[in-house]
Each structure stands twice: as structure tokens, then as C-alpha cells.
N, C-alpha and C positions, 0 to 999 in steps of 0.2 A: 618350570616349563611344562611338566607332565600334567599338572592341574589345569593349566591354560589350554593345552591340547584336548584334554578331556572335556572341558567346558565347550570348546568349539565343536567337538564331536557330538556332544549332547544336543547342540543346536542344529545338527544336521548338516554341518559344513564339511565338505570333502577335504580330507587332509592327505597329502602324499608324504609319507614318512619313510626316511631311510634311517635305520638304526641298528646297532648291535645289541641294544637292550631288548632282548626278546620277551622278557616277562611283561614289560610295559606294552610292547606291540601286541602280545596275546590279549591283554586286557582292553586295549583301545581299538584295535582294528576289526572290521567286519569282513574285509577281503584282504588277501595277502598274495604277494608275488615274491618268490624266492629266486634270486639270481646267483649263479655260481660261475665265476670266470666269464662274465658277460653273457651267459646263457640262462634264459628263464627255465628253471627246472620245475617250477610249480606256480600256478596262477589260479586261485580258487577262493572260496569263502573260508574264513577261519574255522567255522563250524565243520565244514567238510574235511578240511585238512586235519583238525584235531580228531575227527572221527576215524581217521586211518591209523591212529595210534592203538595198537592192540594190547600192549602191556605197559603198565606204569609201575615205576619203582618208588616205594615209599620208605621213609625212615620213621620208625616208631621209637619214641622215647619211653622207656619202661620205668615203672615205679621202683621195682626191685631188680637187682643185678641177676643175670643168668650166667651159669657156667658154660652152657652150650646152647646152640640154636634149637628151638623146639621143632618137632615134626608137625608140619601143618599141611594136611592133605590139600593138594591143588594150589599151594602157595609156596613156590621156592623161596627160601629165606636163608640168611646168614647173619651171624652175630658180628657186628662191627666193633662194638665195645661191650662190656658186660651189661650196659644199660641202653644200648641202641641196637635195634633189630632192623635189618634191611629186608623188605618183602616185595616180591614181584606179584602184581595183581593183574590177571588177564581181564580184559574189558568184558568178556562174556561171562566171567565168574562173579565179578563184583567184589565188594569189600565187606559186606554184611556177615557172610559166613566166616570170614577171617576173625572177626571179633568174637564170634561164637566159639571158635576153636581156642582162641587165646583165653577166653573166660573159663572154659572147661579145664585148662591147664593152670588156672589161677595166675595168669599173667596179666597185670594191670598196665594199661597204656595211658601215659600222661599226656602225650601229644603225638600228632601225626603230621608229616609234611612230605611233599614230593621231594625225591632225591635231586632231580633236576627239573627245570622248567619243561613242560610238555612240548612247547614249540621248539625249544632248543634240541630236544631229543629227535624230533622230526626233521629239523634243519640239518643236523649232523647226518642223519640217515639219508636224506635226499642228496646232500653234497657228496657223501661217500659213494652212493649209487651212481651219481653223475661222473665222479672221478674215475670209477672203474669202467664206465662205458666210453670214456675218452681215450683209454689206453689202447 
């Protein structure tokens, strides 16, 4: 189904999509409306919405086990398992310096992935904000 929708989208056909699959929505949609309990809490372009995300959380799979989380200036982190490091990256700081600091400490990264989908993080934040304003 997703490949069919992607094909239609690439042809310039407008698609109205309701989904709980936020990762696919992030990849497919140019514009997004988020509805919480019947109220539109956001209606904007995907690019603008994702631009409001100030911090992303990444999981780094390490080549060698660590006994404790390293000290990384400007990057709050914690050790999830001896070979998995969770790191918060501020949008204004970026990720390049993180790898420099890891290299200086001889920490090799095998892979990197988002902890959660970016759109999911924003969705949860918007819904929580809307819920607190309804009280």
C-alpha cells in the first residue's frame, strides 16, 4: 500500500491520509494536520513542523562495550546497555562534533538511529500541550 501511495504522490496527486504510521507519514507528506480530540492542533508543512524539533535523541551502537557513559560536552547521554549509548543532540549544535568527541575517547560507533520517529516526538508534544490547555 505504501509503495502505491508513494507512486501517486510522486505523480503529484493529492492524497488525504489518516494514519497512525507516523514514520510513513513523515516520508510521504509535504503538509500535515494534527488533530487531537477533534481539534486541529497543527496545520503546516512537514518541513516547518520538523523544524520546530529542537532536540533529537539518537541511539548509537558501539563496537566495544563501555562500563559507563562518556562525558560529552554539549551532548547529554546515558548508557542503555554496555554497547548502546543514548545521546541528545540539540539542533543548533549538530552531530559532527559528537563524533569528534567520541573519536578522541576511542569510542567507535557501528550504527546510529533515531530513538523515536521525529514526527512522533512532535505529535506527542503537541497532544500533551493541547491536553494541558483543555484542563
